[in-house]
Each structure stands twice: as C-alpha cells, then as structure tokens.
Steps between C-alpha positions, in 0.01 A plus 500: 500500500437832338355807678352759264381748757832488680695530169314829417563634844869413466505682145345821642724498806818415316599135412636299791764297300526696185804732416407862448660611166353846496370758725452876442277562814171466298576195287653164597577203284610168638596157368447170689411141477639146581699231357352158568606140452415157637567136472182286468540137627192289419697178523848360424417489132339833485713794608479849338716794530305823402446868530204557742349812347783769529367855429585863500290806531528879449297740717448871471317760709454868462385742759225740359318792680258483780579153650485324159748246384534333146664161488566203272646159494608225263610143584658267254517137585685205356312171425671178383171322477404751222815427294760710661321827470460830682160634541331793670357381835349825583505870379282777621493881575310660778423825701496504875356764730530524880129547545324362191680172454698319223398434130697246294458417138670202316603141539520372865378248751168573677410503877402124471884434498527661842239276677723190501680598810565132600745466211854517639652290226754569221365232256151400591175618642303616187172351574247522227403868468791689645628566157230405247401660176138347546429759763732792388713421805823458293719776383270704283440856363276674733401836654545467881406756774625455855398724804650457839312578821746464794569132513236411250486529121245448220600392153287498182630368162350493158659282235229534222132554464447151632774449757537688828605445859447664839654442831675634808756450763518572879801487732519537882734387775667225285164380352446537122175436311459494114193447301432511125218427259552456127241481213607392148222461263534364139838344574627245237548148657688243281462137564696222311364165387718210377385379146625173356541463125648250264773609262623212282569232753553726796269632760557864556401697807397863459397755753205704381423814684153650562447842618196640670414816682404482868404748775739462788554629847710450800555639856797443734531590874848484666607567865845497647632570848856587589633464873866552547685233276177301412261594211196293431278522188181363361288548183164376377391548139197394291413546137264418220616430147188464294286252695792350676567581868846505656646563838831480675678586826854547611680508838855617569746576770850670498742510782810717479823401665737791466622496140311185421139402495293183471151462360229258422191524287190291414226558243224307347247553221149375444331509165212372286775418256670219688830557286541833685488342847828445696687559814849650552751491785806727500779511743798724468777708652709802395822686609598857428874466428555867495238779443299432183677162426281192599525129470209253554395141499140407432316177482148488343266201462186536288235225498223549235165321520573337176851402369819443676653730776784725427792558748809708457769660694616849407847632592523871396646852548413858436705811474290814541628838366 
C-alpha cells in the first residue's frame, strides 16, 4: 500500500532508502526506487513470471530563507500490462514552511490513498475507490495543501474546477485516524455493450462503448492501532457514481516476528451495480533477508457476486535502493 503523506514527509526529511548523489549544504539530490518481481500461480496450467511494477525516482530539495524549503520528485514506473512501457507515476514540485505548511503542484496520489490502513498486502487490497479516476483518487495532476498541527494534519486538494478533496489525519499513542472526502463532477463514465452482427455467414461480436458524464463523490475513513508487534487496521468507504450507491469495508492485521511478518486481510464491497460486488480474502507472509531486500508469499481469493471466483498464489521479491 502506498502512503502519500508519509512519502512527502520522507522527501522533506531526506529519503529513507535513496542514495544521496549531491549535497552542497543547501541542495540535496537523491535517487531511489525498487526492483520488483513475482511468480503468479493461478493453477498448474496458468503460471506467470513477471515484473511487479519496478520503479525509480529522483528527489531534490533546496533550503531557502526564513524556514522555507523547495522540493520536487518524479517517479517512473514499469508496466508490462501496458506493453512493456515506462510511464510517469508521479511528478510534482512544492514549497514547505515550518509554520505555514506545504504546497505541492503536479501529478500524485491524494489523501484518499492514505485512508486504506488495513492494506498490508503486496498484491491485493485495492477496494473500489482507493485508486479510481471516477473520484479523482488516482494519480492525478492537482494542487495540494497540507498543514500539520502537532499530531494532526489537514489536507486540501484541487484537481480541476469540478474535482476537489478535503481530509485530515490524527495520530496519538499508536492510534492513527485518516478521513477523506472527494467530489468529482462531470466525470466521464464509459460502459460497454456487446452487439451481435452478421457478416456473411458469421456472427460477429462487437463491444460498443457509451460515454456519459456523471457527478460522483466518495468518502473514506480509516483507523489503525499499533501495539508492540501487532498492527490492526480497518476502513469504511462509501461513494456515489451518478445515481448508483456503493460501499465497502476492509479489515486487516499484521504481526511482526523479527525479520518476518504475517498478515491477513478481508474486504467486501456492496453496490447497486451487482457486477461490482465481491469479497476478498488475503493471507501472506514476508521476510527481510537483509536490509531493503524482501521476499514474500501471498495468497488471494476474490469472490464476485456474479461470475467465477479468482484465486492465485504470489511468490515475489523486492530490492529497495
């Protein structure tokens, strides 16, 4: 799971895993990222060996006068599903002040992504609107302002004249709360209908797309609690896409055992559109071989309201740098 507020904090403080390649006391530049691969076993006749979203990023920060800092970041990610391509996953610039907060401009995830604190998985856990262009909660160009107040923060994002988000976080004594609310008006929704036609003596199936504009909204509330080696997380989210109502919840637990950890997750969606309803169970374990080198095994079972269930075992590894 991604953590956008945490990522910004790491950028301002200095990247945790990244290698610093330049530092002249006022300006720092660092490179980082991760190499990722996995084996996907659906059954004995369906085994895939794939890259799992390897990426690299460059981060820069410059100290200005009077407690002001300028910074920027670009992350480039690999996608095999898009035809062996590299694409920009996020790219933004910003200004940060010790008193007045942080302003960021560019392509990035919004606060909605941070609300899904139950998600301990490497491969699963994306329930409906965690990363969804219908609500502007995917990686989008936006102007975002964050202001911290001790253990709390307020976040406001504007994607365009019809799309914006507001939310906040609060942390105290191992308890973390995250809430976000997105409004995305005049979003284009495309639905496909199968049309049969006769060409000669053959029946040809064609998918015909129909696009309509809808006014959409969503909110998400997440809570997590960490006690020694155990971390528990839960999230509830609800949304409207035009006249259709949707909701989902997720529960998760992670237990650390030295260099290893085990985790379990369950989530379920409910929707006026029955095709979107499903439940998902994920069980996994990981092991940090050495610092920044991890191996994991993860089993996921997804059961949709309509259609057949989907089960797969993922065996993967990541090298962070």
